[in-house]
Every structure is written in C-alpha cells, then in structure tokens.
N, C-alpha and C positions, 0 to 999 in steps of 0.2 A: 189574592188576599181580598175577601169581600167582608166589609165592615158596615155596621150600622151604628147611627148615633142615637144614644139613648139619653133622654133628658127627664129625670125624675123631677116633678115640681109640686110644691105645696104652697098655696096662697102667694104665688109670685106673679099675680096679674100685672103688676107695674113694669116687669122685666121680661117675661117669658116671650113675648111677640118679637122683642128686638134679638134675644138669644136665638131664636128659631130663625129669624131673618139672616143672621150672621152664619148660623150653622148650614144654611142652604148652600153657601158658597163651596162647601166640601163635596157637593154633588153625591152625596151618599143617602141611603134611606134615613129618615128621621123618625124615631118613636118617642112620643112624648107619654110619660106615666103621670097622669094626674092623680095624686095619692090623697083623694078625698078633699080637694080644695073647698073652702067656703067663700072665697072672695069672687072676683071677676075671672079667675083664670079659666074656669070652664066654658064661659061665654067667649073669651078671647079664643081659645082653642077651636071652638066650633065654627069660627069664621075664618079658620086657616085652611089652606089646601096643600096637598102634596105632603102630608105628614100622616103618620098613623098614631092614633090616640087610644090609650087605654085608661080606663077610668075605675079607681077603687071607690066603692060607695062611701066608705069612711077611711080615715087616715090610719094606715097600718105601719108606717115607718119606711125610711128611705132604703132599707135593704130589701124589704118586700117590694117596693117599687123597682128597684134594680133587677130583682129576680124575674119579675113579670116582664120587664124589658128584654132580659136576656132570653126567655123563652120565646118572645115575639120575634126576636132578631134570628133565632135559630130556625123558627118556622118560616122565615123569609130566605132561608139558605145562607145565612151570614155566618162566617167563622171568627168573626172578631166583633166585640162591642165597644165603642168609644162612649164613655160616660161624661156628661157635661152637666154642671149644676144649672138650675134654672134662674138663679139669682143674679146673673150677669158679671160674676167675678172672673169668668174664664173668656178668653179669647178664642172661640172655636177654631180659628185658623191655626192654632198651635196643635191641633190634633195631627196635623201632617208631621210634626216632630215625632210624636208617639208612634205613628205608622212607619216612620223611617227607622226609629230604633228597633221595632219589631222585625222589620224587613232585614235587618243585620243580625239580630239575635235569635230568630226563629220563634218557636211557640213559648212565649213569654208573657208575664203580666207587666206592663209599663205603667208606672205611676208618674204623673205629671208634677215634677218638683217646683212648687211655686217660688218665683223669684221675687224680690221686693218685699219681703214680709216685714221689713223695718220701717214701712212707710208710715206717715202720720195718721192715716186713716184706718191703720190696722189696729183692732183692739188687742191689749196685753193678753186677754184670754186666748186669743188665737195663737199668739206666739208661745205662750206657756203651754196651751194644750198641745201644740205640735211637738215640743220637746218631751213632754210628759208621755205622749203617745209613743214616740219614736222609741224611747228606753224600754217602755213595757212590752212594746211588740217584740222587741229583741229578747227580753227576758222571757217571754212566752214561747220562745222558740221560732219566731218569725225573723224576717230579714233585717239587718241594720241598715236602714235608709234614712234620708234626711226629712222626708215628709210623708210620714205614714197616714196623715189624716186629708191629704188631697183627695178630692172627688173627681179630678180630671184624670182618667185613666183609660187604658186599653186593656181590655179582658180577653183571653182566648175563649172561644166557644167550640164545643160544648163543655170543656174541662170545668169552667168556672161555676156551671150548673150542678156539678157533681161532687162539690167539696164539703157538703153537709154543714154548711155554716148555720148556726142556731140564732144568732142575732139577727133582728129584722129591723132595727132602727139604725141610728148612725154607727154603732158599734159593728155592723156589718162589714164596714170598710177596713177596719183594723183586723177583725177575726179572720177574713178572708185571706189576708197577707200571711197570717200564721198558718192556716190550713194549706194554703197553695205551697208554701215552702216545705211543709212536711210531706206533701205529695210529690215533692220533686219538681214543681213548676218554677222556673227562674223568674226572678223578680229584679227589674231594673227601673232606673229613673231617667227621665228626660225633662230638661228646663222648660217651663212654661211661664207665661206672664200671669199677673193676678191684679184685679182691679177692686179695691175696696171703696165703696161709695162713702160719702159723708154719712155721719151718724143718723141724721134725720131722714135720709134715703134709703138706708140699708135696711133690708128685711132679714132678720135672724131668728131661727127657732132655737136657738141655743138657751138651755135652761141650767145654769151653773150647778146647782146642787143635784138636781135630778140627773143630769148627764154625768156628773162626776161619779155618782153611785152606780149608774149604769155601766160606765167605762170600767170602774173597779171591779164590778161583778163579773164583766167578761174576762177581764185579765186574770182574776181569781181563778175562774173555771179553766181557762186555758193553761196556767201555770200548774194547777192541780193535775191535769191531764198529762203535762210534760214531766212533772216530778215523778208521778207514779207509772210512767211509761205506757200510758193507755193510748192506743193509736186513735188519731183524730178521724173517725170515720162517722 
C-alpha cells in the first residue's frame, strides 16, 4: 500500500504550516494543492521543503484541487490518496486509522467519521449540514453513512479518478460517494478527531445560501439520474 497525503488549501496561511508539520509524521509523500490562494499561503509553501506543491492560478474549487492531487499522486506511483483539509481541523496522525481500515477491507473508500461534533465551538451549520447531507446522499443512491461531509478520507487510486464526478467545489465530496457506490466501490467509515477553533480563529469559506443551492442542485441531478435509471458515467 503506497499512499500520498493530499492537502487542498485556499487562504489558510495561518494554519497550513502546522498542518504540514504534523502530516510529516506519517512519513508519506505530501502534495499540497494551492487553489488560487490570495493570502500568505503561497509564500509559506514556497519556504517549505520535502513537499510537492501544485498551484491553480485562480480558485477552481475543492473538488478540482482534489482531482489535481489525485493525478499527481498517481504520477508518483501511489495507489491511495489521504485527503486532509488545510484548516487544522484534522489530526494527521488519525490517517493511520484510515489506512488500517483499508488494510482490512481492501480496495475501499474510507471516510473519517468526525467525533466530538457536539463541542461548543462546532457551529450549528456544520451539525445541520452533516445530517442534511447524510440523508440526501443516501436518497441519491449513495451509502448510508454518518459523516458524508468529512474531508478526511482515504481514496483508492486510480479508481477515484475515473468516476466522472461533475462537481468541482465542496459538492465533489458528496457526489463521489454516490458515484463510487454505483460503481461497486465499498465505502466504510473510521473514527477520527476533529478540532474546531474559536470563532475568531477559524477560517471558513462556507457561504450558507450559495452552498445550499449548490448542494441542492447536485442532489437534484443525482436523484434525477437515479430515478430515470441513467448510469452514472
């Protein structure tokens, strides 16, 4: 099992250095995808060694960043991709739990099920969004899991590159679950820690109305394809 760590980042200059430092403890190749950051992120990355950096000239979305990372990992002969958000909410050490789960289950997509989502710093939008997403992923023909919005995952390569996911922003992470299940890729969960910083320290790109409509549009498209029996190709 050869895995690479992929960290998509957009304007997380205050956190990305520490995330990379912690990820180095895994002793795996690290690929950082700077998705058009306009803050100090690019400067910070340029001063770090022993990582591969991909830069998108303009922001294309998290899904696009992940796909760039998948392709780069595959080019480095990796057959697994561990995805870790660049905002410091994940403990990179927990990637070992995802790898252990895959070692037992085989070629599967492992989702890091975030524990402690009832903490005082966890915004209600995150709790509501997780439940909302879990239900509609299932209705769309995806797996029935407890944390469909977690960005801490282990993806099999090259399978994950060939699922023809249309979404390129955050919706990528729910659509790929539906398409993976339709293609017969098993999806399991493993518990991971989550850290939500105080409101003043947390960097979030969540836009309630815009993201609600994007999510709704993605689910409507997937449900339409399921109802009318159209294969997700």
